[in-house]
C-alpha positions in Angstrom: 49.0 -23.6 -153.8 45.3 -22.7 -154.0 42.3 -25.0 -153.9 39.6 -23.4 -156.1 36.0 -24.6 -156.0 33.9 -23.7 -159.1 30.1 -23.4 -158.8 30.2 -25.3 -155.5 31.0 -28.5 -157.3 34.3 -28.9 -159.2 37.5 -28.4 -157.2 40.9 -27.6 -158.8 44.4 -27.2 -157.4 46.2 -24.1 -158.8 49.9 -23.5 -158.1 52.8 -21.4 -159.4 56.2 -22.9 -159.9 58.8 -20.3 -161.0 57.1 -18.5 -163.9 54.7 -21.3 -164.8 51.0 -21.6 -163.5 49.5 -25.1 -163.2 45.9 -26.2 -163.1 46.1 -29.7 -161.5 48.8 -31.4 -163.6 48.2 -29.2 -166.6 50.5 -26.3 -167.3 48.7 -23.0 -168.3 50.3 -22.2 -171.7 47.8 -19.6 -172.7 47.6 -15.8 -172.5 45.4 -13.4 -170.5 45.2 -9.8 -171.7 43.2 -7.0 -169.9 40.9 -5.1 -172.3 40.4 -1.3 -172.3 38.9 0.1 -169.2 39.8 -2.9 -167.1 40.9 -2.0 -163.6 42.7 -4.2 -161.1 40.3 -6.8 -160.0 37.5 -6.0 -162.4 36.5 -5.6 -166.0 37.0 -7.5 -169.2 39.9 -9.9 -170.3 40.7 -11.8 -173.4 42.0 -15.3 -172.7 43.6 -17.7 -175.2 44.1 -21.3 -173.9 44.6 -24.5 -175.8 44.2 -22.6 -179.1 40.8 -21.3 -178.2 39.7 -17.7 -177.6 37.5 -16.6 -174.6 36.0 -13.4 -173.4 36.1 -13.1 -169.6 34.2 -10.5 -167.6 34.9 -10.2 -163.8 31.4 -9.6 -162.4 32.2 -9.5 -158.7 35.4 -9.9 -156.6 35.5 -10.1 -152.8 39.1 -10.4 -151.7 38.3 -10.8 -148.0 35.9 -13.7 -148.6 38.2 -15.0 -151.4 35.3 -15.3 -153.9 35.2 -14.4 -157.6 32.2 -14.4 -159.9 33.0 -14.1 -163.6 31.4 -14.8 -167.0 33.2 -16.6 -169.8 31.6 -16.4 -173.2 28.2 -15.7 -171.5 28.4 -18.6 -168.9 28.5 -17.5 -165.3 30.9 -19.1 -162.8 31.4 -18.5 -159.1 34.6 -19.5 -157.4 35.8 -19.7 -153.8 39.5 -20.1 -153.0 41.4 -21.6 -150.1 45.1 -20.7 -149.7 47.6 -22.8 -147.8 46.6 -21.2 -144.5 42.9 -21.9 -145.0 43.8 -25.5 -145.9 46.0 -25.8 -142.8 43.2 -24.5 -140.6 40.7 -26.9 -142.2 43.0 -29.9 -141.7 43.2 -28.9 -138.0 39.4 -28.7 -137.8 39.6 -24.9 -137.4 38.2 -23.7 -140.7 35.9 -21.1 -139.0 38.8 -19.8 -136.8 40.0 -17.4 -139.6 36.7 -15.5 -139.7 36.3 -12.6 -137.4 33.2 -11.1 -135.9 32.8 -7.4 -136.7 31.3 -5.5 -133.8 31.2 -2.0 -135.3 31.5 -0.1 -138.6 33.7 2.9 -138.6 33.9 5.9 -141.0 36.6 5.1 -143.7 37.1 8.8 -144.2 35.8 12.2 -142.9 32.5 13.3 -144.4 28.9 14.1 -144.0 26.2 11.5 -143.4 23.6 11.8 -146.2 21.3 9.0 -145.2 21.0 6.1 -142.7 19.2 2.9 -143.9 19.2 0.9 -140.6 18.0 1.2 -137.0 18.6 -0.7 -133.8 17.1 -4.2 -133.8 17.3 -4.7 -137.6 18.9 -7.8 -139.0 21.4 -7.1 -141.8 23.2 -9.3 -144.3 26.7 -9.0 -145.7 26.6 -6.3 -148.4 23.4 -4.5 -147.2 23.8 -0.7 -147.4 23.9 0.7 -143.9 24.3 4.4 -144.7 25.6 6.9 -147.3 28.6 9.0 -146.5 29.4 12.0 -148.7 33.1 12.9 -148.9 34.8 15.1 -151.5 31.5 15.4 -153.4 31.3 11.6 -153.8 28.5 9.4 -152.3 30.0 6.3 -150.6 27.6 3.5 -149.7 28.8 2.0 -146.5 27.8 -1.7 -146.5 27.5 -4.3 -143.8 30.7 -6.4 -143.5 28.7 -9.5 -142.4 25.5 -10.7 -141.0 24.2 -9.5 -137.7 21.8 -7.5 -135.7 22.2 -3.7 -135.3 22.7 -2.7 -131.7 23.1 1.0 -132.1 23.3 3.7 -134.8 25.7 6.4 -133.6 24.9 9.0 -136.3 22.0 10.6 -138.1 21.6 12.3 -141.5 23.4 15.7 -141.6 26.1 14.7 -139.0 29.7 15.4 -139.8 32.0 12.4 -139.0 35.8 11.9 -138.7 37.8 9.0 -140.0 37.5 5.9 -137.7 34.5 7.3 -135.9 32.1 4.5 -134.9 28.9 4.8 -137.1 27.0 1.5 -136.4 27.4 -1.1 -133.6 26.4 -4.8 -133.9 25.3 -7.3 -131.2 
């Protein structure tokens, strides 16, 4: 079972029993079809539910934070999900126990540092671009995994890095 909160106000329970999805006590008897160019976790979908047709665009998906922002027929919705483990932790008063503090950012692949956007002492927010790593002729923006203060920057533009090399440390 999932507990889904929509736009920080309405809460729904979603569950799957055998091959049937349920929204509260209502069975989902519609159809969802990915449209051309849709990739896993993003893109456009066509939804038919209760005899009505909807166009759904996935705007942003953050699997780690369990958040999804999507647009249905032009209206924007933001959802957060809690699975059974999140609900168990919450019932035990430990809802923040599942979050982990990140102390460093490592290179996801070997490459060349093109630019660095941070310096020690700077406060960053989740999603802020820390640096750009070029690998296989592709620019990869490496983003902050959470909020924090930069303790050290271990690289500079022009440096070659190996996979799992520490790039930025946080306090």
